[in-house]
C-alpha positions in Angstrom: 0.1 -0.2 0.5 2.8 2.5 0.0 2.4 5.4 -2.5 5.3 8.2 -2.6 4.1 11.8 -1.1 6.7 13.7 -2.6 7.3 15.3 0.9 4.4 17.1 0.8 2.5 17.7 3.8 -0.2 15.6 5.6 -3.5 16.8 5.5 -5.7 15.8 8.3 -9.6 16.0 8.3 -11.4 15.2 10.6 -12.8 15.8 14.7 -10.8 16.4 17.4 -11.5 16.7 20.6 -12.7 18.5 22.5 -15.2 16.8 23.2 -13.7 13.7 23.5 -15.0 10.8 21.5 -14.0 7.7 19.9 -13.6 9.2 16.9 -12.1 12.6 17.8 -10.2 10.1 20.0 -8.9 8.1 16.9 -8.4 11.1 14.8 -6.2 13.0 17.3 -3.9 9.6 17.9 -3.4 9.7 13.9 -1.8 13.4 14.0 0.2 12.7 16.5 1.9 9.2 14.9 1.9 11.1 11.4 3.6 14.1 13.4 6.2 12.0 15.1 7.3 9.7 12.3 9.0 12.1 9.5 9.5 15.7 8.9 6.2 16.5 6.7 4.3 19.5 7.9 0.7 18.2 9.8 -2.2 20.5 8.7 -5.1 19.8 10.6 -8.7 20.5 10.2 -11.0 20.0 13.3 -14.8 19.2 11.8 -15.9 18.6 15.3 -20.0 19.2 15.5 -18.9 21.4 19.0 -19.0 24.8 17.7 -22.0 26.7 16.0 -23.0 26.4 12.7 -21.1 29.6 11.2 -17.9 28.3 12.4 -18.3 24.8 11.5 -18.9 26.3 7.9 -15.9 27.8 8.1 -14.1 25.2 8.8 -15.6 23.3 6.3 -14.7 25.3 3.9 -11.0 25.5 5.4 -11.0 21.7 4.9 -12.0 22.4 1.4 -9.3 24.7 0.4 -6.5 22.3 2.5 -7.1 20.0 0.3 -6.7 22.3 -3.0 -3.4 24.1 -2.3 -0.3 22.6 -3.2 0.7 20.8 -6.4 -0.6 17.8 -7.3 0.8 15.0 -6.6 2.3 16.3 -3.1 1.5 15.5 0.3 -1.5 13.1 1.3 -4.7 13.2 2.7 -6.9 11.5 5.9 -10.1 12.0 6.5 -11.5 10.7 9.9 -15.1 9.5 8.7 -18.3 11.0 9.8 -21.9 9.6 9.1 -25.4 12.1 7.7 -25.2 14.5 5.7 -21.4 15.1 6.3 -20.2 12.2 4.1 -21.2 14.2 0.9 -18.5 17.0 2.0 -16.0 13.9 2.4 -17.0 12.7 -0.9 -16.0 16.0 -2.1 -12.5 15.8 0.2 -12.1 12.3 -1.4 -12.2 13.6 -4.9 -10.6 16.8 -4.6 -7.3 14.4 -3.5 -8.1 12.0 -6.3 -8.1 14.4 -8.9 -4.8 16.2 -7.5 -3.1 12.9 -7.2 -3.0 12.9 -3.5 -2.7 9.6 -1.0 -5.7 9.2 0.7 -7.4 7.1 3.7 -10.7 7.2 4.7 -11.1 6.1 8.4 -14.8 4.7 8.7 -16.1 5.1 12.0 -19.6 4.9 11.7 -22.2 2.0 10.8 -25.2 3.4 10.1 -24.2 3.0 6.2 -23.3 -0.3 6.5 -27.2 -1.2 7.5 -28.0 -0.6 4.0 -27.0 1.1 1.1 -26.4 4.7 1.5 -26.6 6.9 -1.5 -23.8 9.5 0.2 -21.4 6.7 1.2 -21.8 5.3 -2.7 -20.5 8.4 -3.7 -17.8 8.5 -1.7 -16.3 5.7 -2.8 -16.8 6.4 -6.4 -15.1 9.5 -5.7 -12.2 8.1 -3.8 -11.6 5.5 -6.7 -9.9 2.3 -6.5 -6.6 4.5 -4.6 -8.7 5.2 -2.4 -7.7 3.4 1.0 -10.5 2.3 3.1 -9.8 1.7 7.1 -12.4 -0.1 8.5 -12.4 -1.1 12.5 -12.8 -5.0 11.9 -13.0 -8.1 9.2 -16.9 -7.9 9.6 -17.0 -4.1 8.5 -14.7 -5.0 5.6 -16.9 -7.6 4.5 -20.6 -5.4 4.6 -17.9 -2.6 3.3 -17.3 -4.5 0.2 -20.9 -6.2 0.0 -22.5 -2.9 -0.2 -19.8 -1.1 -2.1 -18.0 -3.3 -4.2 -15.6 0.2 -5.6 -14.3 -0.1 -2.0 -11.3 -1.6 -3.6 -8.5 -1.1 -0.9 -10.1 -2.0 2.5 -7.3 -2.0 5.9 -8.5 -3.5 9.0 -7.7 -1.7 12.3 -9.2 -2.5 15.2 -9.4 1.1 18.1 -7.6 -1.5 20.3 -4.4 0.0 19.0 -5.1 3.3 21.0 -4.7 0.7 24.4 -2.1 -0.4 26.4 -2.7 -4.1 28.2 -3.3 -3.5 31.8 -1.7 -5.9 33.7 -3.8 -9.0 36.1 -4.5 -7.6 39.4 -5.3 -9.3 42.3 -8.5 -11.7 41.9 -11.5 -10.5 44.3 -12.1 -11.9 47.0 -15.8 -12.9 47.1 -18.6 -10.0 47.9 -21.4 -9.4 45.2 -21.2 -9.7 41.7 -21.0 -6.2 39.9 -22.7 -5.5 36.5 -21.3 -2.2 35.5 -22.3 0.0 32.5 -20.2 3.6 31.6 -21.7 5.4 28.3 -23.6 8.8 28.1 -26.5 7.3 30.0 -29.4 7.4 27.4 -32.3 5.2 26.0 -30.4 5.0 22.7 -28.0 3.4 24.6 -29.9 0.6 26.4 -29.9 2.2 29.7 -33.4 0.4 30.6 -31.8 -2.5 29.7 -29.0 -2.2 31.9 -31.6 -1.8 34.8 -33.4 -4.4 34.2 -30.6 -6.7 34.2 -30.1 -6.1 37.4 -33.5 -6.3 38.6 -33.4 -9.6 36.6 -30.6 -10.7 38.2 -32.0 -10.0 42.3 -34.8 -11.5 41.1 -33.1 -14.7 40.3 -31.9 -14.9 43.5 -28.4 -13.6 42.7 -26.3 -11.5 45.0 -25.4 -8.7 42.7 -25.0 -4.9 42.0 -24.4 -1.9 39.0 -22.1 0.5 38.9 -23.9 2.9 36.6 -21.3 5.7 35.6 -21.5 8.3 32.7 -24.0 11.8 32.8 -27.3 11.1 32.0 -28.1 12.5 28.2 -32.0 13.2 29.0 -34.3 14.0 31.5 -35.8 10.5 31.0 -32.5 8.6 31.3 -31.8 10.6 34.6 -35.1 9.7 36.0 -34.5 6.0 35.1 -31.1 6.3 37.7 -32.7 8.1 39.8 -35.5 5.2 40.4 -33.7 2.4 40.0 -31.4 3.7 42.6 -34.3 4.9 45.2 -35.1 1.1 44.7 -31.9 -0.1 45.4 -29.8 1.9 47.5 -27.2 -1.0 48.3 -27.2 -2.3 45.6 -26.6 0.8 42.9 -23.9 3.3 42.5 -24.2 6.2 40.3 -20.9 8.3 40.3 -21.8 10.7 37.4 -19.2 11.3 35.0 -15.7 9.4 35.4 -12.2 10.9 34.0 -8.8 9.5 34.0 -8.0 7.0 36.8 -11.6 6.6 38.0 -11.7 5.0 34.6 -9.2 2.5 35.3 -11.1 2.1 38.8 -14.4 1.6 37.5 -13.0 -1.6 35.3 -11.0 -3.1 38.5 -14.4 -2.9 40.3 -16.6 -4.4 38.1 -17.1 -8.2 36.8 -19.7 -8.0 33.8 -19.8 -5.1 31.2 -23.9 -4.4 30.2 -23.5 -2.9 26.6 -26.9 -3.2 25.4 -26.8 -0.5 22.5 -28.6 -0.3 19.3 -27.5 2.9 18.7 -27.3 2.8 14.3 -24.0 4.1 14.3 -22.4 1.6 17.0 -19.3 0.0 15.3 -16.2 -1.1 17.2 -17.5 0.2 21.1 -13.8 2.0 22.9 -15.4 1.3 26.1 -16.3 -2.3 25.5 -12.5 -2.6 24.1 -11.6 -0.9 27.8 -13.6 -3.5 29.0 -11.4 -6.2 28.0 -8.4 -5.0 28.0 -9.0 -4.8 32.0 -10.5 -8.4 31.9 -14.0 -7.5 32.0 -16.0 -9.8 29.3 -19.2 -7.9 28.1 -22.4 -8.9 27.2 -23.8 -7.3 24.1 -26.3 -6.6 21.3 -25.1 -8.0 18.2 -24.4 -4.8 16.4 -21.3 -2.8 14.5 -18.1 -5.2 14.4 -19.2 -6.0 18.4 -19.5 -10.1 17.5 -16.0 -10.0 17.1 -15.4 -8.5 20.8 -18.0 -10.7 22.7 -18.0 -14.3 23.1 -20.9 -16.0 21.5 -22.5 -17.0 24.5 -22.9 -13.1 25.8 -23.4 -11.9 22.1 -27.6 -11.0 21.5 -29.5 -10.5 18.5 -31.6 -7.3 18.8 -34.9 -7.8 19.7 -34.0 -10.7 22.2 -33.7 -10.7 25.8 -30.5 -9.8 26.9 -31.2 -9.2 30.5 -31.6 -12.9 30.3 -28.4 -13.7 28.8 -27.2 -11.2 31.6 -28.1 -13.4 34.4 -26.7 -16.8 32.4 -23.6 -14.7 32.2 -23.4 -14.3 36.3 -24.6 -17.8 37.0 -21.8 -19.1 34.8 -18.8 -17.1 35.7 -15.8 -18.8 35.9 -12.0 -17.7 36.9 -11.0 -18.0 33.4 -13.2 -15.2 32.1 -11.0 -12.6 32.7 -7.7 -14.1 30.8 -10.2 -14.8 27.9 -11.0 -11.4 27.7 -7.7 -9.9 27.8 -6.6 -12.8 25.4 -9.0 -11.4 23.0 -8.2 -7.6 23.5 -4.5 -8.6 22.8 -4.9 -10.3 20.2 -7.0 -7.7 18.0 -4.2 -4.8 19.4 -1.3 -6.8 17.8 -3.3 -6.6 15.1 -4.1 -3.2 15.3 -0.7 -2.5 15.2 0.6 -3.8 12.1 -2.5 -2.5 10.2 -1.1 1.5 11.9 2.0 1.1 10.3 0.5 0.0 7.0 -1.8 3.0 7.4 1.2 5.7 7.8 3.5 4.0 5.3 0.7 5.3 2.9 0.1 8.5 4.2 3.6 9.4 5.3 6.2 6.7 3.6 9.5 6.7 5.1 
């Protein structure tokens, strides 16, 4: 996948933190790796949607100008993929890179256009042409992309696990209740009701279970649901709100099973599930995006089926090897991702 950039600048167009979310974290990491790789100048264009409309439009126009500036054949382009209407704009970016003969990579973070064929993504694939490198998060995502968009000829699988470092095993827990955990922007769309129902079902089954709910509530409805479960089970539920830094690591150390019942249409390879695995915490989740590659078959639930029942069975069947299997699953994915990262950097800034 090596292509010459003739020493020109590397243009990175995508969301940068703040605010911090999965796609922004990936874009920032790629930019940092590119900046440390060679003396080529790095041009960043932030398309994060935290700004007002006018400011965001200025950013988008600047992105177009950044790709147009410079002699044909010089430099390269990296685009942090989006969803919705912004894909049309990104199609124009990769078209400009193609006509100016710049190597380009498009990093897919979104699964919405893989549930069914999207006119915007079809246009982007056509505009990028056979030389555009499509970076996806898992093998299932690669297969689906090429099934719906056969023009995506160059596909590189690069898991977000490459962003993370392994966590050494800690001391084994000494008895106590089995702790279910959920970390997210707490919302009904991310499955908060199923998380609460999982605790209720476990307690109804006579299991000694607790629930640790972390993250800010995204709506009054979510807050009401959290308040209700805390009121009903004051000794069984903790809801500390938003966590940062070391508190996130402590969250994963304190739980035994990560519950991720998201049916969010954009869900691809959730960083929170990867984070759970690297801490040795298995997950129960709905089968969306790339989660079939992260979650053990017995813990993967078809959307529409009974996820709380699967949580109860996971608690009953928990064993001493669960943590090691979770870590091994993460580390295998990370090892493959580090190789793919190097291939991506070689496309954009060959040594």
